[in-house]
N, C-alpha and C positions, 0 to 999 in steps of 0.2 A: 233541587238536584241541575248538573250540568247535562246540556243537551250536543250530544254528537254528532258533526257533519262528515261527511266524504267531498273530495272535493273530485278534478277530474281523472285526477291520478292514484285514487284509491286510498288517499291520504287522510286519519282522521283527524280531526278538531275539534276543542272545545271551543264553546259557544259558550261566551260568557254574558255579552251585550249583545244589541243592535248591529254594532259596528263593527262584528268580529262574522258576523254571516254574511261574510262578501257576497256568496252565490245565491244565497238568498235574497241579499237585497238587490242586487241586477238583477234576477230575474223576476222580482217584485217590481221594478221599473221598466223593464221592457213589459209583462204585464200592461200598467198601469198604460202606459202609451200605445201600446195596441186596442184598448179601449179608446184612448183618445184620436187614434187613426180612423175607428168606426165612425166616431163622430163626427169630425175634419171632413171622411171618407163620403160621408151623405150628404152632405151638402154640397161637393164639390163631382157628386153625381148628379144630384139635383141640377143643378148648374150646366153642366152637360146636359142635359135632358131639354133643357127649355131653353138653352142655345142654340138649339140645332130646331128649336121651333120658330122663337124670335130671334133669329141670325141680325139682320138689320135694324131691330129696335135695341138691342144689348150693342150694335158697336156704334148706334147713336146716341143711346144715352152713356157711354164710357167716354165721349166726348169730352161729358162735364165733369171728366176728373179732374185732379190737380198733378199731373204725373210726377212734376218735379218736387214735392211731398212725398207722396207715395214714393217716389226715386233715393229722397231722404232718408225718410225711415228704413229703408232695406240696407240702405250704406249702415245707419246707425245699428240696426240689429246685425248685423254682420261684423263687425268690429266688439259688439259687444258679446256678440259669441266668443271670437278670438281672445278679448281680453281673460275671458272665463274659463277657456282654455289654459290657458297660459296661469290663471290660478291654480289652478289642479295641480300643472307642471312642478309649480314652486312649492306648493304643499309635499307635493310627493320629493320634493328635492331638500324638502325640510327648513326653506325660506320660509315660514309666515308670513312676516312680514312685506314683501315681495306679493307673498297671495295674498294677503288682505286688499293691500292696494288696487288689485287686478279685481277683486270682487267690489270695492268701493268704485271702480270705473266701470264695469259692468252695471250696478245699480243706478249710476248718476246717467246711462247711456239710455235704460232701459225705463227712467223719468222722462227722459228728456222724448224717447216714441212717444208716450203719453201725451205729452205735451205739443207735440208735431199733429199728433192725430185730434185732441182738442181743439185746435186752429182751423184744422182741416173739415172736421164736423162742423167747427162752428158757422164756416163761410157756407155749407150745404144747409145747414140750417137757416139761414140770412137770407140764400135763394129761394128758401120754403120747400125747400128739397129735406124728409123727414116721411120714416112710414105713415101710409096712410094720410099724407097731408091734401090737402086741397090743389096744391099743385100737381103731386103725383096723380091722383086721381084724374086729371082733366089730362093725364098722357096716356100713352098705349098699353094694351096690356104686357105688353114685351119690357116697358121703357118701368113699368109696377114691379113686376117680376125683378128685372134686374139691382135697384134698388131696394128693397126687398133683401133678395140672397146678399147684396153689400152690405145693407147694414146687420143683419143677422151674422153673419160672416166675419168681418169687423169688427163688432160687440162682440163676438166670441172669443177674438184672437185678443182684442183687448183688454178683456176678461182674463184671459190667462196671464197678460203682462202684469197686471196689475198683481192678481194672486203670486206671477215670479217674484215683483219686488217682495211683496211680505215675506215669500219664503225665503230669499236672501237677507234681510236683516234678521232670519231666524238662524241661515247657516252660519253670518257674519257673529253673530251671538254665540254659537258651539266653536267657532274658529277662536274669538278673545279667552272663554274659558277652557279651552284646552281641548275639548272634547273631539275637535275636527284636528288633525295634526298628521305627521309623516308615517305613521303607522298605522291609525284609522280616517281614511279620508272615502269613504264609501257614500257620504252623505254628500260630499262635496262634489266627485264624481257622476253620481245619477243625477245632481238637479244641473252638471254641466248638459248631461244628455236631455231631459227636458227642454232647457231652453234651447237647443240644437233644434230639438224637433218644433220647437215654437217661430224660430225662424224660416225653417223648411216651410213650414205653413205658411210666411207669407211672400217666401217666395214663389209661390204658385198664385197667392194672392191678388200681385204686383200682376203681370202679365193678362190675367183671364181678368180683370176688373179695370185697371189704367192704360193697357198698350194694345187691346183691341181695336179701340177708336183709332188708335193710328193708322189702322188699315182703310184703302180707300174705297174699298171694297163695299162687303156684307151682305154680296147677293146669297140666296141660298139656293 
């Protein structure tokens, strides 16, 4: 039995599969992103509370961060978001080969992000900085809270990147078998929206964890 949905202009449409329910798919993605906003938003609120209590410690701890690597990953994610947007544009224009190339470029850039983060975390572990490490236990309460939030937030964000890479290969498979095409591209479009959100989260991570150490103050 077919399902009938109505668009914003009250026009009836018959739904035959997931890709036909464009409005439902978009609303579902926005609902998912709202839950993601609550997840990361809660961590950012926690950061704000403890930054107010341990401003000086947070500023000093931030000076241990590698701003160059953080900046490099920001550029990588920015370019990847642009590539994925171009993939959507080319798919809508029925230029499948060009769309696939930009999707593959996004996958490569996402992997590059994880590689950079691996080297950054490796350097921190080399210096004895990881959750509940002896080095951290010897630091102030504020520094412990800073690095606890840092590893929690960047680890959770990195998990989203890895899941995004897996999802992109899934999307690529759908492009290859024709399930995603110039008429049915909502899956690709929704994933581009997810990737924009992942990039947006990182845009907040960089100043909060990497850049506050550039200040000369820290007076609270």
